[in-house]
Residue, then its C-alpha position, 0 to 999 in steps of 0.5 A: m515517519i517513512m513517508f515523512f523521510n521519503c518526502f524530505t529526501g526528495i526535497v533535498m535532491y530537488a534542492r541539489y538537482h533544480d538547476c541540472d536535472p539528472l533526468a533531462a541531461g540523460f544521467v539516469s533514464k527514469a524517476d526510479k533511478l534518481m535515489p541511487f544516482f543521488v547517493q553515489d553522487v554525494v557519498g560515491h567518494l567515500k569507499g563503501m558507502p554506495g555498497v552499504f546503501i545497496s545492501c540496506v535496500f537489498s536487506a529490507a526488500l529480501s527480508t520483506m519478501s521473505a516474510g510476505m512468501n512465507s506467510l502466503a505459503g502458510i495461509v494457502y496451505f492451511d486454508y485451501i490445501k490442508p483440508h483436503i490431504r492427509h496432513t503431516e508436517r513433512r508433507a506441509n514443509f514440502i508443499m509450502k516450500t514448493f509454493v515459496f519457490v513457485t512465488g519466487v519464480y513468479c516474482i523474478i518474471a514480474g520483475t523483468v515486466v515491472e522494470k519497463f514501467s515509468s513509476i514503480l512507486q505509482m503502480v504499487y500504490s495504485i494497485g495496493g489502494v484497491t485493498f489496503g484501505s479496506v483492510f486497514g478500515v475494517f481493522l479500525l471499524g472493529m476496534l472503534v465502532p462497537r455496533a460494528h458486526g460482520r455483515a457490516a464489515f463484510w458489505s463495507v470491504i466490498a464497497s470500498m474495493v469496488a469504489m476504489f477499483y473504479i477510481v485507480a481503473g478510471s485514473q489510469g492516463r488521467n493523472h499527470y502529477d506537476t513537478l517543481p521547474s527544473s533546468v540543465e543550466a549548471c550542468p557540464a557543457l552536454n549535448i542535450t537534444g530534444s529527444n532526451m530532454s526530460p518530460l519533467l520540464p515545462t513546455a508549450a506542448n503540455i502547458l494545458d496539462n500543468i493547468p492546477a486541478s483548482d481551475k479545471g474543477f474537481n474529479i474524483l479520478d484526478l485524486s493523487f495515489n498517495w490518498y488511495v489507502t486513506l480514501g478507501a479506509i474512509i469508504v469503509f466507516v461511511v458504508g459500515i457504520p450505517l450498516s451496523y445499525i441497519l443489518k442485523p448481526e449473525k445469530t453466532a456473533k459474540f461481541d467482546v469488548k476486549l477486542l475495542s480500543p481501550i479509548i472506546q472500551p468505557f462506552a461499550k454498552y454489552e457485556l464481556a462475551q462468554t464462553e460455553e463453559v462459563l455459561e454451563v457453569i452459570t446454568t448449572k449454579t442457576k438450577s442448583 
């Protein structure tokens, strides 16, 4: 739903600015600033509306960042710090709050660097594509494949991350996404020179770069960054399902049908995993 509304908003923005490109006209410096410009342009005459939009953006960003930073602090403390220190509630609170503070400072510094990138969206999708697809795929693998076990899941995640890292790294400098044609014919009288013309406008110099991918032949490195997560999840399944039958599960592995999707549960062949207490009771009754 989020991606649908994002794409729909982009279509609406193109319908409004196809004959007056804000980038080419110099109203904005990069594509990431088009959305705030669009809001100011459409509802800027209504007092308070631009402020409501900005507050919604900051609220969503801060809530997501707050949850992520606190979760990260908790994971780091309980998995890596707690086993090596004497745990107390006061010490745990101090360490986790300090970690959140340091992480926040890092995010502020990183923000000043990210601001200079041409497209934040593509960068986020590219970096996240290395791990998000494998995480999403391994959850689905455990829910939908009854024979899946820890060893198969581990190596399928490794294979997915290595493959996606190669694709993401190899695609840098290759991916040039063609944009719909735009112009500045309907803009107010502006002194537009070649120095501030947007690269979105097709010119004879970049006509070779705008050749459709179907004419140049398919190359996995030319895959759109929007498909990175999907491809990473598919790789997990392609590798994980065969390995679930080839590799033997760990001796301590427990297969619980409750962990499968309700759609898959009726087809599961193994019984419910039993706890040690239940096994002891069964053993005692059998002996008696």
